A tleap script that builds the chain and sets N, CA, C and O, in Angstrom:
source leaprc.protein.ff14SB
mol = sequence {
  NMET ARG ILE SER THR VAL THR LEU GLU ILE
  ARG SER PHE VAL ASP PRO GLU ALA LEU SER
  GLY ILE CYS ASP ARG SER GLN ARG GLU ARG
  VAL VAL ASP ASN SER ASN VAL ILE PRO THR
  SER CYS VAL ASN LEU LYS TRP GLU SER LEU
  ARG TYR VAL GLY SER ASN VAL PRO ASN GLY
  CYS VAL THR SER SER ASN ASN ARG VAL VAL
  SER SER VAL THR ILE SER CYS ARG GLU ILE
  ASP SER LEU CASN
}
set mol.1.N position { 12.394 -11.805 -26.646 }
set mol.1.CA position { 12.421 -10.944 -25.496 }
set mol.1.C position { 11.248 -11.295 -24.584 }
set mol.1.O position { 10.123 -11.481 -25.047 }
set mol.2.N position { 11.525 -11.383 -23.288 }
set mol.2.CA position { 10.499 -11.711 -22.305 }
set mol.2.C position { 10.095 -10.457 -21.551 }
set mol.2.O position { 10.948 -9.749 -21.016 }
set mol.3.N position { 8.814 -10.183 -21.506 }
set mol.3.CA position { 8.290 -9.024 -20.780 }
set mol.3.C position { 7.407 -9.537 -19.654 }
set mol.3.O position { 6.523 -10.365 -19.871 }
set mol.4.N position { 7.654 -9.042 -18.459 }
set mol.4.CA position { 6.797 -9.426 -17.333 }
set mol.4.C position { 6.145 -8.177 -16.750 }
set mol.4.O position { 6.697 -7.078 -16.808 }
set mol.5.N position { 4.985 -8.373 -16.200 }
set mol.5.CA position { 4.233 -7.269 -15.618 }
set mol.5.C position { 3.935 -7.575 -14.166 }
set mol.5.O position { 3.567 -8.696 -13.817 }
set mol.6.N position { 4.094 -6.581 -13.334 }
set mol.6.CA position { 3.766 -6.708 -11.920 }
set mol.6.C position { 2.786 -5.600 -11.586 }
set mol.6.O position { 3.023 -4.437 -11.912 }
set mol.7.N position { 1.697 -5.949 -10.944 }
set mol.7.CA position { 0.737 -4.956 -10.485 }
set mol.7.C position { 0.829 -4.879 -8.973 }
set mol.7.O position { 0.619 -5.875 -8.281 }
set mol.8.N position { 1.140 -3.712 -8.464 }
set mol.8.CA position { 1.192 -3.489 -7.023 }
set mol.8.C position { 0.072 -2.542 -6.645 }
set mol.8.O position { -0.236 -1.603 -7.378 }
set mol.9.N position { -0.528 -2.791 -5.511 }
set mol.9.CA position { -1.587 -1.929 -5.016 }
set mol.9.C position { -1.363 -1.652 -3.541 }
set mol.9.O position { -0.808 -2.481 -2.819 }
set mol.10.N position { -1.790 -0.503 -3.106 }
set mol.10.CA position { -1.770 -0.162 -1.687 }
set mol.10.C position { -3.213 -0.150 -1.234 }
set mol.10.O position { -4.053 0.539 -1.812 }
set mol.11.N position { -3.494 -0.918 -0.194 }
set mol.11.CA position { -4.871 -1.031 0.300 }
set mol.11.C position { -4.941 -0.643 1.766 }
set mol.11.O position { -3.933 -0.655 2.472 }
set mol.12.N position { -6.117 -0.305 2.208 }
set mol.12.CA position { -6.351 0.050 3.606 }
set mol.12.C position { -6.843 -1.162 4.382 }
set mol.12.O position { -7.240 -2.170 3.797 }
set mol.13.N position { -6.813 -1.052 5.701 }
set mol.13.CA position { -7.265 -2.125 6.577 }
set mol.13.C position { -8.560 -1.747 7.262 }
set mol.13.O position { -8.785 -0.580 7.584 }
set mol.14.N position { -9.409 -2.730 7.482 }
set mol.14.CA position { -10.647 -2.532 8.222 }
set mol.14.C position { -10.311 -2.129 9.650 }
set mol.14.O position { -10.861 -1.159 10.171 }
set mol.15.N position { -9.400 -2.877 10.287 }
set mol.15.CA position { -8.971 -2.616 11.658 }
set mol.15.C position { -7.449 -2.521 11.701 }
set mol.15.O position { -6.780 -3.533 11.909 }
set mol.16.N position { -6.887 -1.320 11.509 }
set mol.16.CA position { -5.435 -1.179 11.501 }
set mol.16.C position { -4.780 -1.573 12.827 }
set mol.16.O position { -3.609 -1.953 12.844 }
set mol.17.N position { -5.515 -1.487 13.930 }
set mol.17.CA position { -4.961 -1.855 15.237 }
set mol.17.C position { -4.587 -3.335 15.305 }
set mol.17.O position { -3.727 -3.719 16.097 }
set mol.18.N position { -5.220 -4.160 14.489 }
set mol.18.CA position { -4.905 -5.600 14.470 }
set mol.18.C position { -3.472 -5.852 14.013 }
set mol.18.O position { -2.922 -6.926 14.257 }
set mol.19.N position { -2.865 -4.868 13.351 }
set mol.19.CA position { -1.496 -5.005 12.859 }
set mol.19.C position { -0.470 -4.368 13.792 }
set mol.19.O position { 0.730 -4.417 13.523 }
set mol.20.N position { -0.932 -3.782 14.868 }
set mol.20.CA position { -0.024 -3.144 15.810 }
set mol.20.C position { 1.011 -4.146 16.325 }
set mol.20.O position { 0.660 -5.212 16.830 }
set mol.21.N position { 2.283 -3.791 16.190 }
set mol.21.CA position { 3.367 -4.648 16.670 }
set mol.21.C position { 3.728 -5.794 15.736 }
set mol.21.O position { 4.494 -6.674 16.129 }
set mol.22.N position { 3.206 -5.815 14.518 }
set mol.22.CA position { 3.460 -6.947 13.618 }
set mol.22.C position { 4.954 -7.103 13.320 }
set mol.22.O position { 5.427 -8.222 13.126 }
set mol.23.N position { 5.692 -6.007 13.283 }
set mol.23.CA position { 7.129 -6.090 12.990 }
set mol.23.C position { 7.919 -6.686 14.151 }
set mol.23.O position { 9.042 -7.155 13.965 }
set mol.24.N position { 7.337 -6.670 15.339 }
set mol.24.CA position { 8.005 -7.255 16.502 }
set mol.24.C position { 7.769 -8.756 16.611 }
set mol.24.O position { 8.400 -9.425 17.430 }
set mol.25.N position { 6.872 -9.288 15.798 }
set mol.25.CA position { 6.558 -10.717 15.818 }
set mol.25.C position { 7.572 -11.488 14.981 }
set mol.25.O position { 8.264 -10.915 14.139 }
set mol.26.N position { 7.648 -12.773 15.220 }
set mol.26.CA position { 8.520 -13.597 14.388 }
set mol.26.C position { 7.970 -13.613 12.970 }
set mol.26.O position { 6.782 -13.374 12.757 }
set mol.27.N position { 8.830 -13.894 12.004 }
set mol.27.CA position { 8.402 -13.874 10.608 }
set mol.27.C position { 7.227 -14.818 10.369 }
set mol.27.O position { 6.347 -14.526 9.559 }
set mol.28.N position { 7.211 -15.934 11.065 }
set mol.28.CA position { 6.140 -16.921 10.933 }
set mol.28.C position { 4.795 -16.377 11.427 }
set mol.28.O position { 3.739 -16.796 10.954 }
set mol.29.N position { 4.843 -15.435 12.386 }
set mol.29.CA position { 3.622 -14.868 12.965 }
set mol.29.C position { 3.137 -13.606 12.244 }
set mol.29.O position { 2.091 -13.060 12.597 }
set mol.30.N position { 3.874 -13.144 11.253 }
set mol.30.CA position { 3.494 -11.932 10.523 }
set mol.30.C position { 2.495 -12.265 9.420 }
set mol.30.O position { 2.827 -12.292 8.235 }
set mol.31.N position { 1.280 -12.512 9.845 }
set mol.31.CA position { 0.219 -12.909 8.926 }
set mol.31.C position { -0.895 -11.874 8.998 }
set mol.31.O position { -1.320 -11.477 10.083 }
set mol.32.N position { -1.360 -11.445 7.837 }
set mol.32.CA position { -2.470 -10.491 7.760 }
set mol.32.C position { -3.693 -11.246 7.263 }
set mol.32.O position { -3.666 -11.847 6.189 }
set mol.33.N position { -4.749 -11.213 8.036 }
set mol.33.CA position { -6.004 -11.865 7.664 }
set mol.33.C position { -6.639 -11.092 6.504 }
set mol.33.O position { -6.870 -9.888 6.619 }
set mol.34.N position { -6.918 -11.761 5.409 }
set mol.34.CA position { -7.500 -11.100 4.236 }
set mol.34.C position { -8.822 -10.408 4.528 }
set mol.34.O position { -9.175 -9.445 3.846 }
set mol.35.N position { -9.554 -10.874 5.521 }
set mol.35.CA position { -10.823 -10.223 5.849 }
set mol.35.C position { -10.602 -8.842 6.461 }
set mol.35.O position { -11.547 -8.062 6.581 }
set mol.36.N position { -9.360 -8.529 6.851 }
set mol.36.CA position { -9.026 -7.226 7.409 }
set mol.36.C position { -8.546 -6.247 6.328 }
set mol.36.O position { -8.220 -5.101 6.638 }
set mol.37.N position { -8.501 -6.688 5.065 }
set mol.37.CA position { -8.028 -5.845 3.972 }
set mol.37.C position { -9.229 -5.354 3.162 }
set mol.37.O position { -10.033 -6.156 2.688 }
set mol.38.N position { -9.346 -4.043 3.007 }
set mol.38.CA position { -10.418 -3.475 2.198 }
set mol.38.C position { -10.153 -3.839 0.736 }
set mol.38.O position { -9.052 -3.609 0.236 }
set mol.39.N position { -11.142 -4.400 0.049 }
set mol.39.CA position { -10.900 -4.972 -1.281 }
set mol.39.C position { -10.594 -3.974 -2.397 }
set mol.39.O position { -10.158 -4.392 -3.470 }
set mol.40.N position { -10.801 -2.694 -2.192 }
set mol.40.CA position { -10.504 -1.740 -3.259 }
set mol.40.C position { -9.157 -1.074 -3.015 }
set mol.40.O position { -8.814 -0.734 -1.883 }
set mol.41.N position { -8.418 -0.898 -4.066 }
set mol.41.CA position { -7.112 -0.262 -3.982 }
set mol.41.C position { -7.277 1.247 -4.006 }
set mol.41.O position { -8.090 1.783 -4.760 }
set mol.42.N position { -6.499 1.926 -3.175 }
set mol.42.CA position { -6.608 3.381 -3.184 }
set mol.42.C position { -5.406 4.043 -3.851 }
set mol.42.O position { -5.472 5.228 -4.177 }
set mol.43.N position { -4.315 3.317 -4.063 }
set mol.43.CA position { -3.167 3.837 -4.802 }
set mol.43.C position { -2.651 2.709 -5.691 }
set mol.43.O position { -2.260 1.653 -5.193 }
set mol.44.N position { -2.650 2.929 -6.991 }
set mol.44.CA position { -2.076 1.954 -7.909 }
set mol.44.C position { -0.674 2.405 -8.273 }
set mol.44.O position { -0.447 3.572 -8.593 }
set mol.45.N position { 0.257 1.478 -8.221 }
set mol.45.CA position { 1.649 1.790 -8.520 }
set mol.45.C position { 2.008 1.300 -9.913 }
set mol.45.O position { 1.594 0.214 -10.318 }
set mol.46.N position { 2.771 2.091 -10.641 }
set mol.46.CA position { 3.212 1.732 -11.983 }
set mol.46.C position { 4.737 1.722 -12.035 }
set mol.46.O position { 5.398 2.522 -11.373 }
set mol.47.N position { 5.277 0.815 -12.821 }
set mol.47.CA position { 6.718 0.702 -12.987 }
set mol.47.C position { 7.210 1.824 -13.887 }
set mol.47.O position { 6.716 2.002 -15.000 }
set mol.48.N position { 8.198 2.588 -13.389 }
set mol.48.CA position { 8.822 3.666 -14.159 }
set mol.48.C position { 10.319 3.642 -13.925 }
set mol.48.O position { 10.781 4.045 -12.858 }
set mol.49.N position { 11.066 3.191 -14.875 }
set mol.49.CA position { 12.530 3.257 -14.847 }
set mol.49.C position { 13.151 2.989 -13.467 }
set mol.49.O position { 13.587 3.916 -12.785 }
set mol.50.N position { 13.185 1.740 -13.076 }
set mol.50.CA position { 13.820 1.262 -11.838 }
set mol.50.C position { 13.082 1.617 -10.550 }
set mol.50.O position { 13.670 1.567 -9.470 }
set mol.51.N position { 11.826 1.968 -10.649 }
set mol.51.CA position { 11.059 2.263 -9.430 }
set mol.51.C position { 9.561 2.169 -9.721 }
set mol.51.O position { 9.129 2.247 -10.871 }
set mol.52.N position { 8.786 2.002 -8.659 }
set mol.52.CA position { 7.329 2.062 -8.740 }
set mol.52.C position { 6.890 3.435 -8.257 }
set mol.52.O position { 7.397 3.940 -7.255 }
set mol.53.N position { 5.953 4.032 -8.967 }
set mol.53.CA position { 5.454 5.363 -8.621 }
set mol.53.C position { 3.939 5.315 -8.625 }
set mol.53.O position { 3.331 4.732 -9.522 }
set mol.54.N position { 3.328 5.930 -7.617 }
set mol.54.CA position { 1.870 5.957 -7.564 }
set mol.54.C position { 1.349 7.170 -6.844 }
set mol.54.O position { 2.050 7.786 -6.041 }
set mol.55.N position { 0.118 7.506 -7.137 }
set mol.55.CA position { -0.526 8.650 -6.509 }
set mol.55.C position { -2.041 8.471 -6.620 }
set mol.55.O position { -2.534 7.816 -7.538 }
set mol.56.N position { -2.752 9.050 -5.693 }
set mol.56.CA position { -4.213 9.026 -5.780 }
set mol.56.C position { -4.777 10.447 -5.797 }
set mol.56.O position { -5.916 10.678 -5.389 }
set mol.57.N position { -3.977 11.385 -6.268 }
set mol.57.CA position { -4.386 12.775 -6.411 }
set mol.57.C position { -5.405 12.861 -7.544 }
set mol.57.O position { -5.144 12.237 -8.573 }
set mol.58.N position { -6.489 13.534 -7.475 }
set mol.58.CA position { -6.940 14.397 -6.385 }
set mol.58.C position { -7.939 13.734 -5.451 }
set mol.58.O position { -8.321 14.334 -4.446 }
set mol.59.N position { -8.381 12.492 -5.756 }
set mol.59.CA position { -9.485 11.879 -5.002 }
set mol.59.C position { -9.101 11.335 -3.642 }
set mol.59.O position { -9.909 11.391 -2.715 }
set mol.60.N position { -7.902 10.812 -3.491 }
set mol.60.CA position { -7.467 10.265 -2.216 }
set mol.60.C position { -8.150 8.959 -1.853 }
set mol.60.O position { -8.919 8.406 -2.639 }
set mol.61.N position { -7.862 8.476 -0.662 }
set mol.61.CA position { -8.447 7.248 -0.118 }
set mol.61.C position { -9.362 7.609 1.042 }
set mol.61.O position { -9.071 8.527 1.808 }
set mol.62.N position { -10.454 6.896 1.167 }
set mol.62.CA position { -11.381 7.116 2.273 }
set mol.62.C position { -10.776 6.551 3.550 }
set mol.62.O position { -10.258 5.434 3.552 }
set mol.63.N position { -10.838 7.314 4.631 }
set mol.63.CA position { -10.352 6.857 5.924 }
set mol.63.C position { -11.493 6.258 6.729 }
set mol.63.O position { -12.652 6.335 6.323 }
set mol.64.N position { -11.169 5.664 7.867 }
set mol.64.CA position { -12.198 5.056 8.716 }
set mol.64.C position { -13.172 6.090 9.269 }
set mol.64.O position { -14.284 5.739 9.663 }
set mol.65.N position { -12.767 7.365 9.302 }
set mol.65.CA position { -13.661 8.428 9.785 }
set mol.65.C position { -14.365 9.147 8.627 }
set mol.65.O position { -14.901 10.241 8.799 }
set mol.66.N position { -14.353 8.515 7.447 }
set mol.66.CA position { -14.986 9.036 6.227 }
set mol.66.C position { -14.383 10.334 5.723 }
set mol.66.O position { -15.037 11.074 4.989 }
set mol.67.N position { -13.152 10.620 6.102 }
set mol.67.CA position { -12.397 11.712 5.497 }
set mol.67.C position { -11.619 11.124 4.323 }
set mol.67.O position { -11.814 9.958 3.982 }
set mol.68.N position { -10.761 11.893 3.714 }
set mol.68.CA position { -9.936 11.390 2.612 }
set mol.68.C position { -8.481 11.773 2.866 }
set mol.68.O position { -8.191 12.842 3.403 }
set mol.69.N position { -7.581 10.891 2.474 }
set mol.69.CA position { -6.158 11.179 2.546 }
set mol.69.C position { -5.580 11.019 1.144 }
set mol.69.O position { -5.846 10.028 0.464 }
set mol.70.N position { -4.791 11.996 0.721 }
set mol.70.CA position { -4.157 11.989 -0.595 }
set mol.70.C position { -2.723 11.526 -0.403 }
set mol.70.O position { -2.032 11.994 0.501 }
set mol.71.N position { -2.274 10.609 -1.250 }
set mol.71.CA position { -0.949 10.012 -1.100 }
set mol.71.C position { -0.180 10.008 -2.410 }
set mol.71.O position { -0.752 9.886 -3.493 }
set mol.72.N position { 1.136 10.144 -2.278 }
set mol.72.CA position { 2.075 9.930 -3.377 }
set mol.72.C position { 3.146 8.984 -2.853 }
set mol.72.O position { 3.667 9.188 -1.756 }
set mol.73.N position { 3.482 7.947 -3.626 }
set mol.73.CA position { 4.415 6.921 -3.172 }
set mol.73.C position { 5.422 6.624 -4.278 }
set mol.73.O position { 5.064 6.525 -5.451 }
set mol.74.N position { 6.693 6.484 -3.881 }
set mol.74.CA position { 7.743 6.022 -4.790 }
set mol.74.C position { 8.499 4.908 -4.074 }
set mol.74.O position { 8.969 5.093 -2.952 }
set mol.75.N position { 8.615 3.746 -4.726 }
set mol.75.CA position { 9.309 2.597 -4.147 }
set mol.75.C position { 10.449 2.205 -5.075 }
set mol.75.O position { 10.228 1.869 -6.238 }
set mol.76.N position { 11.667 2.252 -4.552 }
set mol.76.CA position { 12.829 1.800 -5.316 }
set mol.76.C position { 13.482 0.655 -4.549 }
set mol.76.O position { 12.991 0.259 -3.492 }
set mol.77.N position { 14.565 0.129 -5.064 }
set mol.77.CA position { 15.177 -1.044 -4.439 }
set mol.77.C position { 15.738 -0.746 -3.053 }
set mol.77.O position { 15.921 -1.678 -2.269 }
set mol.78.N position { 16.016 0.501 -2.721 }
set mol.78.CA position { 16.610 0.812 -1.434 }
set mol.78.C position { 15.771 1.699 -0.517 }
set mol.78.O position { 16.131 1.906 0.642 }
set mol.79.N position { 14.656 2.223 -1.027 }
set mol.79.CA position { 13.879 3.130 -0.182 }
set mol.79.C position { 12.422 3.217 -0.611 }
set mol.79.O position { 12.052 2.876 -1.734 }
set mol.80.N position { 11.615 3.686 0.325 }
set mol.80.CA position { 10.212 3.988 0.070 }
set mol.80.C position { 9.977 5.419 0.495 }
set mol.80.O position { 10.191 5.771 1.655 }
set mol.81.N position { 9.540 6.241 -0.434 }
set mol.81.CA position { 9.192 7.623 -0.135 }
set mol.81.C position { 7.682 7.741 -0.217 }
set mol.81.O position { 7.076 7.383 -1.227 }
set mol.82.N position { 7.076 8.245 0.854 }
set mol.82.CA position { 5.626 8.362 0.904 }
set mol.82.C position { 5.244 9.709 1.468 }
set mol.82.O position { 5.763 10.130 2.503 }
set mol.83.N position { 4.343 10.382 0.793 }
set mol.83.CA position { 3.833 11.660 1.261 }
set mol.83.C position { 2.324 11.539 1.357 }
set mol.83.O position { 1.647 11.325 0.351 }
set mol.84.N position { 1.796 11.678 2.565 }
set mol.84.CA position { 0.346 11.574 2.796 }
set mol.84.C position { -0.165 12.899 3.322 }
set mol.84.O position { -1.359 13.040 3.586 }
savepdb mol mol.pdb
quit
């Protein structure tokens, strides 16, 4: 039996405005500069029966204004549910 593991993380951006309009760009131009990604993960997702589920309750993620946002995320093959 073969078992594989995937680790998914949700990270914040140093300058989120740099990504404004990224979906309107051609696929070749949809590049995110790694220096714009904050190196610490604020939501870790775990595989649970056909979906990834994650939460950062109660600590949340630090925002650019030094506040915190609490998130819950579920990712399945057809949808992403996110509550912030």
